[in-house]
DSSP file (Angstrom, degrees, kcal/mol; ACC not computed):
  #  RESIDUE AA STRUCTURE BP1 BP2  ACC     N-H-->O    O-->H-N    N-H-->O    O-->H-N    TCO  KAPPA ALPHA  PHI   PSI    X-CA   Y-CA   Z-CA
    1    1 A X              0   0    0      0, 0.0     2,-0.3     0, 0.0    59,-0.2   0.000 360.0 360.0 360.0 157.3  107.2   56.7   59.8
    2    2 A X  E     -A   59   0A   0     57,-2.5    57,-3.3    55,-0.0     2,-0.3  -0.946 360.0-114.3-132.8 155.1  107.9   59.4   62.3
    3    3 A X  E     +A   58   0A   0     -2,-0.3     2,-0.3    55,-0.2    55,-0.2  -0.703  34.4 178.4 -89.2 140.3  110.8   60.1   64.6
    4    4 A X  E     -A   57   0A   0     53,-2.6    53,-2.6    -2,-0.3     2,-0.7  -0.984  31.3-123.4-137.7 150.2  110.4   59.8   68.4
    5    5 A X  E     -A   56   0A   0     -2,-0.3     2,-0.3    51,-0.2    51,-0.2  -0.852  39.3-172.5 -91.1 117.7  112.7   60.3   71.3
    6    6 A X  E     -A   55   0A   0     49,-3.0    49,-2.3    -2,-0.7     2,-0.1  -0.860  24.8-109.9-118.4 150.2  112.6   57.0   73.4
    7    7 A X  E     -A   54   0A   0     -2,-0.3    27,-1.9    25,-0.3     2,-0.5  -0.450  28.2-131.4 -70.9 142.9  114.0   56.0   76.7
    8    8 A X  E     -b   34   0B   0     45,-2.6     2,-0.5    25,-0.2    27,-0.2  -0.883  18.4-150.3 -97.9 126.5  116.9   53.5   76.7
    9    9 A X  E     -b   35   0B   0     25,-3.4    27,-3.3    -2,-0.5    28,-0.4  -0.837  11.5-163.8 -99.2 132.1  116.4   50.6   79.2
   10   10 A X        +     0   0    0     -2,-0.5    28,-0.2    25,-0.2     2,-0.2  -0.814  41.5  59.2-113.0 154.8  119.4   49.0   80.7
   11   11 A X  S    S-     0   0    0     26,-2.9     2,-0.9    -2,-0.3    26,-0.3  -0.565  96.1 -43.6 120.4 176.0  119.8   45.7   82.5
   12   12 A X        -     0   0    0     26,-0.2     2,-0.6    -2,-0.2    -2,-0.1  -0.713  62.1-174.7 -82.0 109.5  119.2   42.1   81.7
   13   13 A X        -     0   0    0     -2,-0.9     2,-0.6    -4,-0.1    -2,-0.1  -0.929  12.6-151.1-114.5 117.7  115.8   42.1   79.8
   14   14 A X        -     0   0    0     -2,-0.6     2,-0.5     2,-0.0    -2,-0.0  -0.779  13.5-176.7 -92.2 122.9  114.3   38.8   78.9
   15   15 A X        -     0   0    0     -2,-0.6     5,-0.0     4,-0.0    -2,-0.0  -0.980  32.4-113.6-118.0 124.2  112.1   38.8   75.8
   16   16 A X     >  -     0   0    0     -2,-0.5     4,-2.5     1,-0.1     3,-0.3  -0.248  21.6-125.2 -57.9 141.4  110.3   35.6   74.9
   17   17 A X  H  > S+     0   0    0      1,-0.2     4,-2.6     2,-0.2     5,-0.2   0.870 108.3  55.4 -56.0 -42.5  111.5   34.0   71.6
   18   18 A X  H  > S+     0   0    0      1,-0.2     4,-1.9     2,-0.2    -1,-0.2   0.909 110.9  44.7 -61.2 -42.6  108.0   33.9   70.1
   19   19 A X  H  > S+     0   0    0     -3,-0.3     4,-2.9     2,-0.2    -2,-0.2   0.929 112.2  51.9 -66.4 -44.6  107.5   37.6   70.7
   20   20 A X  H  X S+     0   0    0     -4,-2.5     4,-2.2     1,-0.2    -2,-0.2   0.898 109.7  49.4 -60.3 -42.1  111.0   38.5   69.4
   21   21 A X  H  X S+     0   0    0     -4,-2.6     4,-1.8     2,-0.2     5,-0.2   0.923 113.3  46.6 -62.8 -44.3  110.4   36.5   66.2
   22   22 A X  H  X>S+     0   0    0     -4,-1.9     4,-3.5    -5,-0.2     5,-1.0   0.905 110.5  53.6 -64.6 -40.9  107.0   38.2   65.6
   23   23 A X  H  X5S+     0   0    0     -4,-2.9     4,-0.8     1,-0.2    -2,-0.2   0.925 110.0  46.8 -59.7 -45.5  108.6   41.6   66.3
   24   24 A X  H  <5S+     0   0    0     -4,-2.2     4,-0.2    -5,-0.2    -1,-0.2   0.860 125.0  29.8 -66.3 -35.9  111.3   41.1   63.7
   25   25 A X  H  <5S+     0   0    0     -4,-1.8    -2,-0.2    -5,-0.2    -1,-0.2   0.803 131.3  26.2 -96.5 -30.7  108.9   39.9   61.0
   26   26 A X  H  <5S+     0   0    0     -4,-3.5    -3,-0.2    -5,-0.2    -2,-0.1   0.756 133.2  13.4-110.1 -29.2  105.6   41.6   61.7
   27   27 A X    ><< +     0   0    0     -5,-1.0     3,-1.3    -4,-0.8    -1,-0.1  -0.387  63.4 157.9-147.4  64.1  106.2   44.9   63.5
   28   28 A X  T 3  S+     0   0    0      1,-0.3    -1,-0.1    -4,-0.2    -4,-0.1   0.693  77.5  45.9 -67.6 -19.3  109.9   45.8   63.4
   29   29 A X  T 3  S+     0   0    0      1,-0.1    31,-2.4    31,-0.1     2,-0.5  -0.046  75.8 108.8-115.5  32.9  109.3   49.5   64.0
   30   30 A X    <   +     0   0    0     -3,-1.3     2,-0.2    33,-0.2    -1,-0.1  -0.417  49.4 162.0 -99.8  55.0  106.9   49.3   66.9
   31   31 A X        +     0   0    0     -2,-0.5     3,-0.1    27,-0.3    26,-0.1  -0.513  24.3 159.0 -78.9 140.7  109.4   50.5   69.4
   32   32 A X  S    S+     0   0    0      1,-0.5   -25,-0.3    -2,-0.2     2,-0.3   0.301  76.1  18.8-132.6  -4.5  108.5   51.9   72.8
   33   33 A X        -     0   0    0    -27,-0.1    -1,-0.5   -24,-0.0     2,-0.5  -0.970  69.0-133.9-157.7 156.1  111.8   51.3   74.5
   34   34 A X  E     -b    8   0B   0    -27,-1.9   -25,-3.4    -2,-0.3     2,-0.7  -0.965  20.7-132.2-116.1 131.4  115.4   50.7   73.3
   35   35 A X  E     -b    9   0B   0     -2,-0.5   -25,-0.2   -27,-0.2     3,-0.1  -0.745  22.7-176.9 -87.1 118.3  117.4   48.0   74.9
   36   36 A X        -     0   0    0    -27,-3.3     3,-0.2    -2,-0.7   -26,-0.2   0.391  42.9-100.5 -98.7   2.4  120.8   49.4   75.9
   37   37 A X        -     0   0    0    -28,-0.4   -26,-2.9   -26,-0.3    -1,-0.3  -0.492  48.4 -59.1 104.8-179.0  122.5   46.3   77.2
   38   38 A X  S    S+     0   0    0    -28,-0.2     2,-0.4    -2,-0.2   -26,-0.2   0.805 111.3  51.9 -76.6 -31.1  123.2   45.0   80.7
   39   39 A X        -     0   0    0     -3,-0.2     2,-0.5   -28,-0.1    -1,-0.1  -0.899  58.7-158.5-120.0 137.7  125.3   47.9   82.1
   40   40 A X        -     0   0    0     -2,-0.4     2,-0.4   -30,-0.1    10,-0.0  -0.952  19.2-149.0-108.4 125.2  124.7   51.6   82.3
   41   41 A X        -     0   0    0     -2,-0.5    10,-3.0     8,-0.1     2,-0.5  -0.787  12.4-172.1 -99.3 134.7  127.8   53.7   82.8
   42   42 A X        -     0   0    0     -2,-0.4     2,-0.7     8,-0.2     5,-0.1  -0.987   5.4-164.2-126.0 122.1  127.9   56.9   84.7
   43   43 A X    >   -     0   0    0     -2,-0.5     3,-1.6     3,-0.2     2,-0.2  -0.907  17.5-140.2-107.5 108.7  131.0   59.1   84.7
   44   44 A X  T 3  S+     0   0    0     -2,-0.7    -2,-0.0     1,-0.3     0, 0.0  -0.484  89.3  12.5 -66.5 129.7  130.8   61.7   87.4
   45   45 A X  T 3  S+     0   0    0     -2,-0.2    -1,-0.3     3,-0.0     3,-0.1   0.334 125.0  63.6  85.9  -8.5  132.2   65.0   86.1
   46   46 A X    X   +     0   0    0     -3,-1.6     3,-2.0     1,-0.1     4,-0.4  -0.478  53.0 166.4-144.4  68.7  132.2   63.8   82.5
   47   47 A X  G >  S+     0   0    0      1,-0.3     3,-1.0     2,-0.2    -4,-0.1   0.712  70.6  73.4 -61.9 -20.1  128.6   63.2   81.4
   48   48 A X  G 3  S+     0   0    0      1,-0.2    -1,-0.3    -3,-0.1     4,-0.1   0.752  98.4  47.4 -64.0 -23.2  129.6   63.0   77.8
   49   49 A X  G <  S+     0   0    0     -3,-2.0    -1,-0.2    -6,-0.2    -2,-0.2   0.539  93.7 102.0 -93.0  -8.6  131.1   59.6   78.4
   50   50 A X  S <  S-     0   0    0     -3,-1.0    -8,-0.2    -4,-0.4     2,-0.1  -0.299  87.5 -88.0 -74.1 159.4  128.1   58.3   80.3
   51   51 A X        -     0   0    0    -10,-3.0    -1,-0.1     1,-0.1    -8,-0.1  -0.419  52.3-106.1 -63.6 139.5  125.5   55.9   78.8
   52   52 A X        -     0   0    0      1,-0.1    -1,-0.1    -2,-0.1     3,-0.1  -0.326  17.5-150.7 -68.8 152.3  122.8   57.8   77.0
   53   53 A X  S    S+     0   0    0      1,-0.2   -45,-2.6   -46,-0.1     2,-0.3   0.684  75.7   8.5 -93.9 -22.8  119.3   58.0   78.6
   54   54 A X  E     -A    7   0A   0    -47,-0.3     2,-0.3   -21,-0.0   -47,-0.2  -0.952  59.5-160.5-151.3 168.6  117.4   58.3   75.3
   55   55 A X  E     -A    6   0A   0    -49,-2.3   -49,-3.0    -2,-0.3     2,-0.5  -0.988  25.7-114.0-151.3 153.9  117.7   58.1   71.6
   56   56 A X  E     +A    5   0A   0     -2,-0.3     2,-0.3   -51,-0.2   -51,-0.2  -0.808  44.0 166.0 -92.7 126.7  115.8   59.2   68.5
   57   57 A X  E     -A    4   0A   0    -53,-2.6   -53,-2.6    -2,-0.5     2,-0.4  -0.905  39.5-101.0-135.9 162.4  114.3   56.4   66.4
   58   58 A X  E     -A    3   0A   0     -2,-0.3     2,-0.4   -55,-0.2   -27,-0.3  -0.721  35.3-167.7 -85.0 134.6  111.8   55.8   63.7
   59   59 A X  E     -A    2   0A   0    -57,-3.3   -57,-2.5    -2,-0.4     2,-0.5  -0.974   8.7-148.2-124.7 138.4  108.4   54.5   64.8
   60   60 A X     >  -     0   0    0    -31,-2.4     4,-2.1    -2,-0.4     3,-0.2  -0.924   7.5-153.9-112.2 120.5  105.8   53.2   62.4
   61   61 A X  H  > S+     0   0    0     -2,-0.5     4,-2.1     1,-0.2     5,-0.1   0.850  99.7  53.8 -59.9 -34.7  102.0   53.6   63.2
   62   62 A X  H  > S+     0   0    0      2,-0.2     4,-2.2     1,-0.2    -1,-0.2   0.874 108.0  49.9 -67.2 -35.9  101.2   50.5   61.1
   63   63 A X  H  > S+     0   0    0     -3,-0.2     4,-2.5     2,-0.2    -2,-0.2   0.888 107.7  54.0 -68.1 -38.2  103.7   48.5   63.1
   64   64 A X  H  X S+     0   0    0     -4,-2.1     4,-2.2   -35,-0.2    -2,-0.2   0.927 110.6  46.6 -58.7 -44.6  102.1   49.8   66.3
   65   65 A X  H  X S+     0   0    0     -4,-2.1     4,-2.2     1,-0.2    -2,-0.2   0.897 111.7  50.6 -65.2 -40.7   98.7   48.5   65.1
   66   66 A X  H  X S+     0   0    0     -4,-2.2     4,-2.4     2,-0.2    -1,-0.2   0.888 110.1  50.4 -64.9 -38.7  100.2   45.2   64.0
   67   67 A X  H  X S+     0   0    0     -4,-2.5     4,-2.6     2,-0.2    -2,-0.2   0.920 109.4  50.7 -64.8 -43.9  101.8   44.8   67.5
   68   68 A X  H  X S+     0   0    0     -4,-2.2     4,-1.9     2,-0.2    -2,-0.2   0.911 111.6  48.1 -60.5 -42.7   98.5   45.5   69.2
   69   69 A X  H  X S+     0   0    0     -4,-2.2     4,-2.1     2,-0.2    -2,-0.2   0.933 111.4  50.0 -61.5 -46.1   96.7   42.9   67.0
   70   70 A X  H  X S+     0   0    0     -4,-2.4     4,-1.1     1,-0.2    -2,-0.2   0.908 110.4  49.8 -61.1 -42.3   99.4   40.3   67.7
   71   71 A X  H  < S+     0   0    0     -4,-2.6     6,-0.3     1,-0.2    -1,-0.2   0.848 108.9  52.2 -67.6 -33.3   99.2   41.0   71.5
   72   72 A X  H  < S+     0   0    0     -4,-1.9     3,-0.4     1,-0.2    -1,-0.2   0.885 112.7  45.5 -66.4 -37.3   95.4   40.6   71.3
   73   73 A X  H  < S+     0   0    0     -4,-2.1     2,-0.3     1,-0.3    -2,-0.2   0.646 118.7  43.9 -78.8 -15.2   95.8   37.2   69.6
   74   74 A X    ><  +     0   0    0     -4,-1.1     3,-2.0    -5,-0.2    -1,-0.3  -0.631  67.0 170.8-128.2  71.1   98.5   36.2   72.0
   75   75 A X  G >   +     0   0    0     -3,-0.4     3,-1.4     1,-0.3    -1,-0.1   0.665  67.8  75.6 -63.3 -16.9   97.1   37.2   75.5
   76   76 A X  G 3  S+     0   0    0      1,-0.3     3,-0.3     2,-0.1    -1,-0.3   0.627  90.6  59.3 -68.1 -10.4   99.9   35.3   77.3
   77   77 A X  G X>  +     0   0    0     -3,-2.0     3,-1.3    -6,-0.3     4,-1.1   0.054  65.7 122.5-104.9  24.2  102.2   38.2   76.4
   78   78 A X  H <>  +     0   0    0     -3,-1.4     4,-1.8     1,-0.3     3,-0.3   0.831  66.2  62.7 -56.5 -36.6  100.2   40.9   78.1
   79   79 A X  H 3>>S+     0   0    0     -3,-0.3     4,-1.5     1,-0.2     5,-0.5   0.806  98.7  56.2 -63.7 -27.9  103.2   42.0   80.3
   80   80 A X  H <45S+     0   0    0     -3,-1.3    -1,-0.2     2,-0.2    -2,-0.2   0.902 104.9  52.6 -67.7 -40.2  105.1   43.0   77.1
   81   81 A X  H  <5S+     0   0    0     -4,-1.1    -2,-0.2    -3,-0.3    -1,-0.2   0.907 109.3  48.0 -61.2 -42.3  102.2   45.3   76.1
   82   82 A X  H  <5S-     0   0    0     -4,-1.8    -1,-0.2     2,-0.1    -2,-0.2   0.819  85.6-164.6 -70.3 -30.4  102.3   47.1   79.4
   83   83 A X  T  <5 +     0   0    0     -4,-1.5     2,-0.4     1,-0.2    -3,-0.1   0.860  30.9 154.0  47.7  44.4  106.1   47.5   79.3
   84   84 A X      < -     0   0    0     -5,-0.5     2,-0.6     0, 0.0    -1,-0.2  -0.852  41.1-139.2-105.5 137.3  106.2   48.3   83.0
   85   85 A X        -     0   0    0     -2,-0.4     2,-0.3    -3,-0.1     3,-0.0  -0.833  18.3-136.9 -91.8 127.0  109.1   47.7   85.2
   86   86 A X        -     0   0    0     -2,-0.6     3,-0.1     1,-0.1     2,-0.0  -0.643  28.0-108.5 -79.2 138.6  108.2   46.3   88.5
   87   87 A X        -     0   0    0     -2,-0.3     2,-0.3     1,-0.1    -1,-0.1  -0.341  39.5 -96.0 -64.6 149.1  110.2   48.0   91.4
   88   88 A X        -     0   0    0     -3,-0.0     2,-0.5     1,-0.0    -1,-0.1  -0.512  48.1-163.0 -64.3 125.5  112.8   45.9   93.0
   89   89 A X        -     0   0    0     -2,-0.3     2,-0.3    -3,-0.1     3,-0.1  -0.953   9.6-148.2-119.7 129.7  111.1   44.4   96.1
   90   90 A X        -     0   0    0     -2,-0.5     3,-0.1     1,-0.1     2,-0.0  -0.652  33.3-100.3 -87.4 149.1  112.9   42.8   99.0
   91   91 A X        -     0   0    0     -2,-0.3    -1,-0.1     1,-0.1     2,-0.1  -0.335  47.8 -91.8 -64.4 152.5  111.2   40.0  100.8
   92   92 A X        -     0   0    0      1,-0.1    -1,-0.1    -3,-0.1     2,-0.1  -0.413  48.1-106.5 -62.9 137.2  109.5   41.0  104.1
   93   93 A X        -     0   0    0     -2,-0.1     2,-0.4    -3,-0.1    -1,-0.1  -0.405  39.8-164.7 -66.3 141.8  111.9   40.6  107.0
   94   94 A X        -     0   0    0     -2,-0.1     2,-0.2    -3,-0.1     3,-0.0  -0.935  22.8-109.3-127.0 151.5  111.1   37.6  109.2
   95   95 A X        -     0   0    0     -2,-0.4     2,-0.1     1,-0.1     0, 0.0  -0.560  44.9-100.3 -75.3 141.4  112.2   36.7  112.7
   96   96 A X    >   -     0   0    0     -2,-0.2     3,-0.5     1,-0.1     2,-0.3  -0.398  41.1-125.2 -61.3 135.5  114.7   33.8  112.8
   97   97 A X  T 3  S+     0   0    0      1,-0.2    -1,-0.1    -2,-0.1     3,-0.1  -0.641  82.2   8.8 -87.1 139.9  112.8   30.6  113.8
   98   98 A X  T 3  S+     0   0    0     -2,-0.3     2,-0.5     1,-0.2    -1,-0.2   0.396 102.5 102.3  81.8  -3.3  113.9   28.5  116.7
   99   99 A X  S <  S-     0   0    0     -3,-0.5    -1,-0.2     1,-0.1     3,-0.1  -0.945  89.8  -2.0-118.0 134.0  116.5   31.0  118.1
  100  100 A X  S    S+     0   0    0     -2,-0.5     2,-0.3     1,-0.3    -1,-0.1   0.565  93.0 134.8  72.3   7.8  115.9   33.3  121.0
  101  101 A X              0   0    0      1,-0.1    -1,-0.3    -3,-0.0    -4,-0.0  -0.675 360.0 360.0 -88.3 142.6  112.4   32.1  121.5
  102  102 A X              0   0    0     -2,-0.3    -1,-0.1    -3,-0.1    -2,-0.0   0.402 360.0 360.0-120.9 360.0  111.2   31.2  125.0
């Protein structure tokens, strides 16, 4: 195993039960992000009390390979492999219907 500095992700992160079970039993050290909980705290003027942005963890190359195999065998979990956060998108503004129309 090797140590790596990984980003800590905050917020409500949903991980499917089937993936979580496989992760715990088949590839427990295939980390690419650390889940930090729902809230990230920032203390202006006292950064030592703020939530950390990253942490050093052990990562296992064999676990990485096992995770890749599992994801190939379970293609419905492709979004987990990509581990991309979609930007928050607001719906397109629309004109109110039926009001002010002539």
